[in-house]
TIFI-209654 format. One record per residue (C-alpha): residue number from 1; residue in one letter; x negated, y negated, z. Coordinates in steps of 0.001 Angstrom, whole numbers. Layout:
<pts>
PT seq type      c1      c2      c3
PT NUM    a       X       Y       Z
...
</pts>
This chain:
<pts>
PT seq type      c1      c2      c3
PT   1    m -115083  -12226  -46706
PT   2    q -114656  -13727  -43605
PT   3    t -113684  -17083  -45059
PT   4    k -111161  -15516  -47402
PT   5    t -109563  -13760  -44552
PT   6    r -109339  -17015  -42357
PT   7    n -107854  -19057  -45403
PT   8    i -104930  -16269  -45818
PT   9    f -104377  -16507  -42072
PT  10    i -104055  -20268  -42148
PT  11    l -101777  -20224  -45030
PT  12    g  -99390  -17637  -43357
PT  13    i  -99265  -20050  -40422
PT  14    m  -98413  -22980  -42521
PT  15    a  -95799  -21021  -44563
PT  16    g  -94089  -20014  -41382
PT  17    a  -94094  -23448  -39956
PT  18    a  -92657  -24772  -43239
PT  19    a  -89605  -22275  -43263
PT  20    t  -88992  -23078  -39501
PT  21    l  -88694  -26814  -40646
PT  22    v  -86473  -26137  -43467
PT  23    a  -84080  -23986  -41245
PT  24    c  -83928  -26739  -38588
PT  25    g  -83122  -29445  -40938
PT  26    g  -86632  -31130  -40621
PT  27    g  -87404  -30638  -36930
PT  28    g  -87167  -33365  -34278
PT  29    d  -83504  -33933  -32982
PT  30    d  -82136  -31505  -35444
PT  31    a  -84224  -28470  -33941
PT  32    p  -81854  -25604  -32890
PT  33    a  -81724  -24851  -29160
PT  34    p  -84067  -22129  -27967
PT  35    g  -82993  -18694  -29036
PT  36    q  -80548  -19948  -31585
PT  37    p  -80600  -18186  -35015
PT  38    s  -81115  -20074  -38102
PT  39    q  -81189  -19320  -41903
PT  40    p  -83258  -21176  -44529
PT  41    s  -81208  -23843  -46087
PT  42    a  -77998  -22286  -44692
PT  43    t  -74627  -24206  -45170
PT  44    v  -71991  -22762  -42573
PT  45    s  -68352  -23602  -43358
PT  46    g  -65563  -23669  -40954
PT  47    k  -61681  -24059  -41127
PT  48    a  -59280  -25356  -38458
PT  49    v  -55846  -23657  -38557
PT  50    d  -52761  -23956  -36495
PT  51    f  -51247  -24752  -39726
PT  52    y  -54390  -26699  -41167
PT  53    l  -55642  -29266  -38762
PT  54    s  -56689  -32365  -40381
PT  55    g  -59031  -35156  -38828
PT  56    s  -59592  -32995  -35708
PT  57    t  -62989  -33102  -33997
PT  58    v  -64977  -30053  -33988
PT  59    t  -67719  -29717  -31179
PT  60    f  -70613  -27239  -31608
PT  61    l  -71299  -26164  -28064
PT  62    d  -74402  -24320  -28967
PT  63    c  -75883  -26962  -31151
PT  64    e  -76432  -30010  -28663
PT  65    s  -72631  -30692  -28661
PT  66    k  -72835  -32253  -32131
PT  67    t  -69551  -32909  -33861
PT  68    a  -67707  -32681  -37150
PT  69    v  -64402  -33797  -38384
PT  70    t  -62101  -31865  -40398
PT  71    n  -60604  -32714  -43600
PT  72    a  -57042  -32571  -44950
PT  73    t  -57227  -28817  -45534
PT  74    g  -59020  -28215  -42097
PT  75    d  -62476  -27660  -43579
PT  76    f  -65613  -28760  -41711
PT  77    t  -69381  -27883  -42167
PT  78    f  -71798  -27022  -39368
PT  79    p  -74581  -29708  -38588
PT  80    a  -77936  -29157  -40441
PT  81    g  -80048  -26634  -38539
PT  82    c  -77055  -25076  -36675
PT  83    t  -75813  -21647  -38000
PT  84    k  -74386  -20144  -34915
PT  85    s  -72213  -21810  -32331
PT  86    a  -69158  -21584  -29955
PT  87    l  -66566  -24160  -31031
PT  88    r  -64190  -26459  -29599
PT  89    l  -61516  -28549  -31353
PT  90    t  -59551  -31343  -30183
PT  91    g  -57299  -34207  -31714
PT  92    g  -56216  -34587  -35234
PT  93    t  -52967  -33898  -37151
PT  94    d  -51084  -30717  -37715
PT  95    v  -50461  -30842  -41458
PT  96    g  -47542  -28481  -41264
PT  97    t  -45268  -30491  -38588
PT  98    n  -47289  -33797  -39118
PT  99    l  -47497  -34182  -35355
PT 100    p  -50652  -35072  -33608
PT 101    f  -52389  -31961  -32210
PT 102    a  -52573  -32099  -28463
PT 103    g  -54133  -28872  -27704
PT 104    v  -57586  -27366  -27420
PT 105    l  -58719  -24582  -29698
PT 106    q  -61829  -22445  -29390
PT 107    a  -63896  -20109  -31282
PT 108    p  -66535  -17695  -30085
PT 109    a  -70169  -17887  -31636
PT 110    i  -70587  -15488  -34612
PT 111    d  -73625  -14407  -36725
PT 112    f  -74077  -16372  -39920
PT 113    r  -73083  -14374  -43014
PT 114    e  -73414  -15945  -46459
PT 115    g  -70214  -17100  -48026
PT 116    v  -68157  -16284  -44816
PT 117    t  -66252  -19175  -43241
PT 118    q  -65849  -19194  -39449
PT 119    v  -62159  -19884  -38339
PT 120    v  -60962  -21687  -35255
PT 121    s  -57576  -21134  -34529
PT 122    p  -55005  -20140  -31720
PT 123    l  -56065  -16585  -32144
PT 124    t  -59766  -17325  -31674
PT 125    t  -58953  -19295  -28734
PT 126    l  -57425  -16080  -27092
PT 127    a  -60591  -14286  -27888
PT 128    v  -62909  -16941  -26279
PT 129    q  -60648  -16543  -23063
PT 130    l  -60925  -12698  -22854
PT 131    g  -64647  -12644  -23667
PT 132    a  -66884  -10426  -25760
PT 133    g  -65642   -6800  -26593
PT 134    q  -61911   -7721  -26274
PT 135    a  -61168   -8561  -30020
PT 136    a  -59790   -5144  -30904
PT 137    p  -57151   -4941  -28282
PT 138    l  -56328   -8634  -28842
PT 139    a  -55879   -8329  -32793
PT 140    t  -53767   -5016  -31858
PT 141    g  -51544   -6861  -29415
PT 142    l  -50935   -9598  -31986
PT 143    g  -49785   -7133  -34635
PT 144    l  -53197   -7686  -36543
PT 145    a  -55009   -4456  -35814
PT 146    g  -58350   -3980  -37711
PT 147    k  -58319   -7604  -38968
PT 148    d  -61421   -9993  -37864
PT 149    l  -59675  -12934  -35953
PT 150    a  -63227  -14886  -36096
PT 151    t  -62846  -15134  -39924
PT 152    l  -59062  -14602  -40617
PT 153    d  -57499  -17768  -42130
PT 154    p  -53894  -17505  -41070
PT 155    m  -52668  -19749  -43822
PT 156    q  -53772  -16743  -46104
PT 157    d  -52090  -14046  -44240
PT 158    a  -48356  -14008  -43377
PT 159    a  -48621  -11983  -40099
PT 160    a  -51474  -14050  -38935
PT 161    l  -49879  -17378  -39633
PT 162    r  -46746  -16281  -37656
PT 163    a  -48889  -15023  -34896
PT 164    a  -50975  -18162  -34687
PT 165    v  -48026  -20581  -34673
PT 166    v  -46061  -18603  -32224
PT 167    v  -49117  -18258  -29796
PT 168    q  -49832  -22028  -29907
PT 169    q  -46272  -23011  -29136
PT 170    l  -46361  -20537  -26167
PT 171    v  -49615  -21987  -24952
PT 172    d  -48430  -25371  -25589
PT 173    h  -45246  -25117  -23505
PT 174    v  -47102  -23217  -20644
PT 175    s  -49735  -26264  -20853
PT 176    k  -46672  -28658  -20468
PT 177    t  -45420  -26637  -17509
PT 178    l  -48753  -26972  -15668
PT 179    t  -48901  -30543  -16486
PT 180    g  -45729  -31082  -14586
PT 181    l  -46633  -28947  -11790
PT 182    g  -50225  -30460  -11456
PT 183    a  -49179  -34096  -11147
PT 184    g  -50985  -35590   -8153
PT 185    g  -53739  -32953   -8466
PT 186    t  -56828  -32889  -10469
PT 187    l  -55752  -30688  -13358
PT 188    t  -56697  -32076  -16660
PT 189    p  -55159  -31376  -20221
PT 190    a  -58072  -29111  -20807
PT 191    d  -57663  -27306  -17625
PT 192    s  -54093  -26658  -18381
PT 193    a  -54734  -25341  -22046
PT 194    a  -57474  -23135  -20707
PT 195    a  -55298  -21815  -17797
PT 196    a  -52460  -21259  -20337
PT 197    s  -54672  -19698  -23034
PT 198    k  -56202  -17220  -20634
PT 199    a  -52978  -15973  -19348
PT 200    v  -51566  -15507  -22906
PT 201    a  -54440  -13672  -23961
PT 202    t  -54455  -11266  -21113
PT 203    a  -50858  -10635  -21499
PT 204    v  -51340   -9737  -25265
PT 205    a  -54437   -7675  -24860
PT 206    g  -52866   -5576  -22081
PT 207    a  -49558   -5030  -24000
PT 208    p  -48710   -1629  -25099
PT 209    g  -48792   -1873  -28846
PT 210    t  -47782   -5299  -30425
PT 211    a  -46794   -7914  -27754
PT 212    d  -43346   -9481  -27789
PT 213    l  -44350  -13267  -27437
PT 214    a  -40717  -14226  -27093
PT 215    s  -39793  -11652  -24538
PT 216    g  -38550  -13274  -21313
PT 217    a  -40568  -10798  -19194
PT 218    l  -43768  -11432  -21078
PT 219    v  -43434  -15238  -20869
PT 220    a  -42577  -15177  -17045
PT 221    g  -45725  -13211  -16446
PT 222    v  -47620  -15492  -18496
PT 223    v  -46260  -18466  -16593
PT 224    s  -47111  -16942  -13251
PT 225    s  -50762  -16003  -14243
PT 226    a  -51164  -19405  -15647
PT 227    v  -50157  -21112  -12431
PT 228    q  -52595  -18943  -10415
PT 229    n  -55458  -19719  -13149
PT 230    a  -54833  -23360  -12483
PT 231    q  -54640  -23311   -8655
PT 232    a  -57661  -25235   -8207
PT 233    g  -56353  -28351   -9860
PT 234    l  -52864  -28175   -8260
PT 235    p  -51929  -30623   -5557
PT 236    a  -52916  -29392   -1965
PT 237    s  -49372  -28940   -1133
PT 238    l  -48817  -26275   -3812
PT 239    q  -52382  -24415   -3238
PT 240    s  -51686  -22890       5
PT 241    n  -49042  -20514   -1019
PT 242    v  -49709  -20446   -4730
PT 243    g  -48164  -16936   -5182
PT 244    a  -44836  -18113   -4434
PT 245    v  -45311  -21214   -6377
PT 246    a  -46166  -19023   -9381
PT 247    a  -43065  -16756   -8988
PT 248    n  -40897  -19838   -8661
PT 249    v  -42254  -21761  -11553
PT 250    a  -41949  -18582  -13783
PT 251    a  -38351  -18079  -12809
PT 252    l  -37582  -21854  -13606
PT 253    a  -39521  -22313  -16720
PT 254    a  -39638  -19014  -18263
PT 255    p  -36166  -19070  -19740
PT 256    v  -36627  -22505  -21364
PT 257    i  -40169  -21256  -22947
PT 258    a  -38984  -18048  -24194
PT 259    s  -36024  -19823  -25955
PT 260    e  -38430  -22314  -27772
PT 261    v  -40787  -19391  -28594
PT 262    a  -37971  -17083  -29909
PT 263    s  -36786  -19874  -32038
PT 264    v  -40284  -20468  -33614
PT 265    n  -40582  -16765  -33962
PT 266    t  -37349  -16145  -35822
PT 267    a  -38070  -19276  -37996
PT 268    l  -41367  -17576  -39171
PT 269    e  -39901  -14102  -39391
PT 270    a  -39848  -14075  -43390
PT 271    i  -43153  -16003  -44487
PT 272    d  -44216  -15627  -47908
PT 273    v  -47712  -16621  -48423
PT 274    s  -48022  -18104  -51720
PT 275    s  -50870  -18541  -54044
PT 276    s  -51828  -21680  -52353
PT 277    p  -51250  -22955  -48752
PT 278    a  -49704  -26101  -50168
PT 279    e  -46933  -23811  -51740
PT 280    t  -46617  -21945  -48689
PT 281    l  -46094  -25098  -46518
PT 282    s  -43664  -26350  -49231
PT 283    a  -41379  -23157  -49090
PT 284    l  -41514  -23381  -45164
PT 285    v  -40245  -26943  -45341
PT 286    e  -37538  -26126  -47935
PT 287    g  -36281  -23114  -45890
PT 288    g  -36184  -25050  -42818
PT 289    s  -38945  -23045  -40731
PT 290    i  -41125  -26225  -40213
PT 291    n  -38093  -28239  -38693
PT 292    v  -37772  -25490  -36109
PT 293    v  -41504  -25627  -35309
PT 294    t  -41564  -29206  -35187
PT 295    q  -38615  -29411  -32849
PT 296    s  -40417  -26985  -30461
PT 297    a  -43583  -28830  -30727
PT 298    q  -41990  -32061  -29593
PT 299    a  -39987  -30504  -26627
PT 300    d  -41499  -31255  -23208
PT 301    t  -38476  -30228  -21204
PT 302    t  -40489  -28099  -18772
PT 303    t  -42836  -30958  -17700
PT 304    a  -39828  -32592  -16123
PT 305    l  -38037  -29529  -15100
PT 306    v  -40684  -28456  -12643
PT 307    q  -41015  -31990  -11325
PT 308    a  -37250  -31908  -10517
PT 309    v  -37736  -29372   -8079
PT 310    t  -39247  -30452   -4412
PT 311    a  -42647  -29012   -3569
PT 312    a  -41191  -27466    -535
PT 313    a  -38900  -25559   -2539
PT 314    l  -41502  -24431   -4849
PT 315    t  -43449  -22956   -2134
PT 316    n  -40563  -20897    -577
PT 317    a  -40333  -17577   -2388
PT 318    a  -36688  -17202   -1434
PT 319    n  -35688  -19784   -4081
PT 320    a  -36651  -17685   -7017
PT 321    a  -33188  -16363   -7938
PT 322    g  -31692  -19763   -7822
PT 323    l  -34443  -21284   -9912
PT 324    a  -34133  -18598  -12456
PT 325    q  -30273  -19633  -12935
PT 326    l  -31441  -23309  -13266
PT 327    g  -34010  -22328  -16011
PT 328    d  -31143  -20282  -17853
PT 329    a  -28838  -23502  -17643
PT 330    v  -31417  -25765  -19056
PT 331    s  -32319  -23302  -21824
PT 332    s  -28610  -23133  -22892
PT 333    g  -28446  -26941  -23472
PT 334    s  -25149  -27283  -21586
PT 335    a  -25553  -30341  -19391
PT 336    a  -22328  -29278  -17487
PT 337    e  -23922  -26088  -16497
PT 338    i  -27131  -27544  -15698
PT 339    q  -25564  -30004  -13140
PT 340    q  -23316  -27277  -11761
PT 341    v  -26207  -24902  -10958
PT 342    a  -28177  -27802   -9581
PT 343    a  -25396  -28926   -7333
PT 344    n  -25406  -25105   -5938
PT 345    l  -28980  -25333   -5151
PT 346    g  -28461  -28539   -3078
PT 347    g  -31528  -30152   -1589
PT 348    v  -33783  -27918   -3597
PT 349    v  -33471  -30144   -6573
PT 350    d  -33889  -33924   -6997
PT 351    a  -30257  -35097   -8390
PT 352    g  -31647  -38080  -10349
PT 353    a  -34503  -35973  -11930
PT 354    i  -32314  -33018  -12970
PT 355    n  -29737  -35283  -14426
PT 356    s  -32501  -36856  -16655
PT 357    v  -33405  -33295  -17719
PT 358    a  -29796  -32593  -18425
PT 359    d  -29521  -35831  -20590
PT 360    a  -32744  -35047  -22271
PT 361    v  -31594  -31598  -23615
PT 362    r  -28042  -32617  -24429
PT 363    l  -27141  -32554  -28224
PT 364    k  -26097  -36102  -28837
PT 365    n  -25867  -36042  -32610
PT 366    s  -24905  -32667  -34122
PT 367    l  -22656  -30522  -35732
PT 368    v  -20323  -28409  -33274
PT 369    l  -19293  -24825  -33977
PT 370    s  -16213  -24334  -31935
PT 371    n  -14236  -21074  -32694
PT 372    l  -13931  -18228  -35163
PT 373    t  -11029  -17180  -37021
PT 374    i  -10851  -13689  -38287
PT 375    n   -7720  -12329  -40134
PT 376    g   -5546  -15221  -38847
PT 377    v   -6556  -14717  -35117
PT 378    t   -8987  -17525  -33423
PT 379    q  -11151  -16808  -30709
PT 380    p  -14284  -18262  -29027
PT 381    i  -17782  -17682  -30634
PT 382    t  -19431  -14865  -28414
PT 383    d  -22036  -12421  -29089
PT 384    n  -19769   -9684  -29722
PT 385    i  -16189  -10296  -31242
PT 386    t  -13222   -7845  -31775
PT 387    a  -10734   -8304  -34646
PT 388    t   -8022   -6447  -36161
PT 389    g   -7002   -5876  -39736
PT 390    g   -7440   -3143  -42446
PT 391    a  -10189   -5238  -44178
PT 392    l  -12138   -8612  -43636
PT 393    d  -12502  -10936  -46680
PT 394    a  -13616  -14065  -44853
PT 395    i  -14604  -15716  -41568
PT 396    q  -13701  -19382  -40771
PT 397    v  -15953  -21162  -38457
PT 398    g  -14487  -24388  -36686
PT 399    l  -16696  -27170  -37362
PT 400    a  -16802  -30647  -36044
PT 401    q  -19218  -33497  -35939
PT 402    n  -20710  -35007  -32631
PT 403    g  -21995  -38456  -33137
PT 404    d  -24173  -38803  -36362
PT 405    a  -25350  -35314  -37174
PT 406    f  -27175  -36316  -40298
PT 407    n  -28688  -39715  -39108
PT 408    g  -26926  -41822  -41696
PT 409    g  -28023  -39513  -44656
PT 410    p  -25937  -37330  -47128
PT 411    t  -23789  -34815  -45201
PT 412    q  -25003  -32047  -47259
PT 413    v  -26496  -28642  -45900
PT 414    r  -28092  -25537  -47543
PT 415    a  -26141  -22483  -45904
PT 416    g  -26916  -18884  -45531
PT 417    l  -24654  -16055  -44716
PT 418    s  -25756  -12444  -44005
PT 419    y  -24026   -9200  -42873
PT 420    t  -24844   -5548  -42764
PT 421    y  -22074   -3084  -43437
PT 422    n  -21896     506  -44938
PT 423    g  -25693     901  -45087
PT 424    n  -26255   -2346  -47007
PT 425    q  -27357   -5835  -46063
PT 426    v  -25804   -8725  -47988
PT 427    d  -27529  -11990  -48052
PT 428    v  -26002  -15197  -49664
PT 429    i  -27589  -18663  -49893
PT 430    i  -25796  -21766  -51185
PT 431    e  -28004  -24657  -52021
PT 432    n  -25553  -27449  -51345
PT 433    v  -22519  -27535  -49278
PT 434    t  -21089  -31146  -48966
PT 435    l  -19223  -31721  -45872
PT 436    t  -16491  -34530  -45395
PT 437    f  -15562  -35817  -41994
PT 438    n  -12812  -38134  -40767
PT 439    g  -14471  -39399  -37448
PT 440    s  -15536  -36184  -35804
PT 441    q  -12816  -33896  -37744
PT 442    l  -14092  -31898  -40691
PT 443    v  -11628  -32591  -43692
PT 444    d  -13427  -31007  -46607
PT 445    a  -16343  -28549  -47487
PT 446    v  -17105  -28225  -51159
PT 447    v  -19905  -26592  -53145
PT 448    p  -20442  -29107  -55988
PT 449    a  -20292  -27809  -59613
PT 450    n  -23739  -26627  -60799
PT 451    t  -24936  -25542  -57523
PT 452    a  -27191  -22593  -57276
PT 453    y  -26121  -19500  -55247
PT 454    s  -28816  -16864  -54470
PT 455    f  -27702  -13184  -53538
PT 456    r  -29639  -10203  -52376
PT 457    v  -28025   -6699  -51675
PT 458    s  -30247   -4246  -49854
PT 459    g  -29925    -799  -48645
PT 460    n  -28083    1891  -50502
PT 461    l  -27612    -666  -53275
PT 462    s  -30320   -2933  -54520
PT 463    v  -29295   -6120  -56271
PT 464    a  -30663   -9564  -56579
PT 465    a  -29278  -12314  -58510
PT 466    s  -29364  -16286  -58730
PT 467    l  -26219  -17915  -60332
PT 468    t  -24690  -21342  -60738
PT 469    n  -21226  -22368  -60464
PT 470    a  -19565  -23992  -63407
PT 471    a  -16888  -25620  -61153
PT 472    a  -16625  -26777  -57610
PT 473    d  -15855  -24234  -54998
PT 474    s  -13840  -25151  -51883
PT 475    l  -15260  -23786  -48554
PT 476    f  -12627  -25821  -46452
PT 477    s  -10012  -24137  -44322
PT 478    s   -7535  -25974  -41954
PT 479    a   -8108  -23359  -39393
PT 480    n   -9443  -24765  -35931
PT 481    g   -8471  -28207  -36965
PT 482    g  -11212  -28091  -39775
PT 483    s  -13173  -25033  -40544
PT 484    l  -16109  -23952  -43032
PT 485    n  -14684  -20819  -44715
PT 486    l  -17190  -18133  -45377
PT 487    p  -15429  -15810  -48033
PT 488    f  -17140  -12530  -48396
PT 489    t  -15195  -11207  -51140
PT 490    t  -15346  -14623  -53091
PT 491    f  -19069  -14390  -52967
PT 492    l  -19071  -10671  -53903
PT 493    g  -16688  -11495  -56673
PT 494    k  -19341  -13753  -58314
PT 495    l  -21678  -10954  -58365
PT 496    r  -19086   -8753  -60113
PT 497    s  -18178  -11356  -62630
PT 498    s  -21783  -11635  -63422
PT 499    g  -22248   -7893  -64071
PT 500    s  -24443   -7487  -61010
PT 501    l  -21843   -5415  -59381
PT 502    s  -18880   -3164  -60150
PT 503    q  -15508   -3477  -58537
PT 504    a  -16156    -168  -56838
PT 505    q  -19671   -1487  -55520
PT 506    v  -17731   -4755  -54326
PT 507    d  -15125   -2683  -52495
PT 508    a  -17961    -657  -50715
PT 509    l  -19578   -3846  -49531
PT 510    t  -16238   -5218  -48078
PT 511    p  -15968   -4502  -44434
PT 512    r  -13100   -2248  -43429
PT 513    a  -11611    -985  -40352
PT 514    t  -12913     769  -38240
PT 515    s  -16386    -713  -38364
PT 516    t  -18954   -2648  -36303
PT 517    f  -21273   -4980  -38321
PT 518    p  -23528   -7966  -37507
PT 519    v  -23046  -11259  -39132
PT 520    t  -25340  -14293  -39344
PT 521    f  -24697  -17810  -40277
PT 522    a  -27447  -20404  -40739
PT 523    t  -27782  -23931  -41982
PT 524    t  -30334  -26435  -42592
PT 525    t  -30801  -29749  -44596
PT 526    g  -34007  -28396  -46099
PT 527    r  -35795  -31768  -45357
PT 528    p  -38865  -32423  -43440
PT 529    g  -38588  -34021  -40202
PT 530    r  -35730  -33638  -37645
PT 531    d  -33058  -31316  -39221
PT 532    v  -29362  -31451  -38636
PT 533    r  -28704  -29763  -35075
PT 534    v  -25797  -27503  -34600
PT 535    g  -24309  -26785  -31269
PT 536    m  -21632  -24348  -30065
PT 537    l  -18541  -25107  -27815
PT 538    v  -18988  -23147  -24577
PT 539    n  -16453  -23826  -21698
PT 540    n  -15653  -27425  -23309
PT 541    d  -19270  -28538  -23326
PT 542    v  -21741  -28349  -26181
PT 543    a  -24650  -25701  -25827
PT 544    f  -27450  -24943  -28217
PT 545    a  -26612  -22636  -31223
PT 546    k  -28861  -19868  -32067
PT 547    t  -31835  -20102  -34404
PT 548    a  -30800  -17903  -37507
PT 549    l  -32480  -16891  -40801
PT 550    v  -31146  -15763  -44087
PT 551    k  -33504  -14823  -46933
PT 552    t  -32754  -13529  -50365
PT 553    d  -35622  -12712  -52921
PT 554    a  -35550  -16359  -54195
PT 555    e  -34601  -18627  -51261
PT 556    m  -34673  -18828  -47504
PT 557    v  -32573  -20677  -44857
PT 558    v  -33702  -21168  -41357
PT 559    g  -31811  -23122  -38912
PT 560    d  -29271  -23487  -36191
PT 561    g  -26294  -21257  -36649
PT 562    l  -24592  -18032  -35126
PT 563    k  -25379  -14528  -34782
PT 564    t  -22469  -12204  -33665
PT 565    t  -21484   -8766  -33989
PT 566    v  -17860   -8090  -35373
PT 567    t  -16004   -4894  -34358
PT 568    l  -12965   -4607  -36933
PT 569    n  -10133   -2251  -35857
PT 570    p   -6963   -1277  -37688
</pts>
């Protein structure tokens, strides 16, 4: 009896040892760290997402800092014997923008669950910065209440994808600001990323409801907090009065950062997640959204901007108002305005450095919108326009070319027009408008035959249609020395001819006095890479146009354009 009991006891010890070896990948160097959970024969999968990150290095911080490299769709596998670990990701390529990924992503350790993929993304990075127990308010602040950020793949969730990309752009621009501020100190890129991420995470989790990541006030608070988070790595000359430095840098950089983040936020406002991530990315490329994100990711204006202000000026709290004006000027893109504000600030700004900033942001190759002609009256483009006339059948937008807007390619754009009137929103997308220039002057604008038009009317009426023109349509007007004509009634007439609308419905959708209604015009080439840029003539200088979006049920156009509100009086 004793022998039998002893044998059972020995067999139990051997079985337990064998199970431990299997879970640890055979023992030796592959053994998990003390206290690390393990699963027999477990294979743990992960995924790296900004858009998917390819060729990135994932470090398993709780598994002897072993590493793995992500594949083309961001997938990676935990090392043998490692089933739970905090993660850190660097390097690789963002498959959406095709740009090198220069940031740092993190993810907290989570318990192994069979068939569940752990995600490392900009959203999990914020979760790490906040620490345990803060996931719920963070998700709420991101507009993702009730969702598990640790396992949520943004490429499979439209709201999460928009939040992830916008968050990463905000973090990147704040990090670039810290990089410029930290020159001469000990601040590393990883320090800058951590300081920026912590500031964003705190602002999002503390927001009442969903945080507006493009809000100037939120961005200013984030920049100020990030500067203070990075204090230890700043040059000694900036550490002694870091409160004033934080306030001044926020005043200077926040307008520029908020403008970039707002553009990305608009560009991703109407994401449709397709059946596959590849289809989702393809639609974002065609619509122009990826071009806007790419332009933001490549911008490093705030790095040079903070270096253009003297260290002594940054430590003087009295300079905040003047620096805010300079930040506003830089965010406008108007070189003349930048130089005027800098001159007013005097010795606060290094003249050579600020001239370099002005030259860097100036639109050198672009289309330029100059004026609007409504019912025969021409006026500058502003946020609010007043016109007269009983009805409005078209708007002519003055258009010229500055340099080579198309980089030697075809002078073709996809165009979208949207307006809201009488309880309905009307959206029109034209797949090809071919522009002809004589030097800088527009001399023709044609929609070639067999071009697709996409329409959507939503509100009191509900109509969606895609049509093709049998003959070419002219969108040229001689107004303003060459204008792109946007004829509301012509577009509506196409819907009437197709049987989608009656004449009475067309009449109800035609703006009439007295009324006030918003108008949006957007243009893009729909090609990956640098898109055609559009500026606006303001006080005889070219400033940035607004990022605008027009969407129908079938198509989307995101790019530079205009947004204005028209008041039509008798």
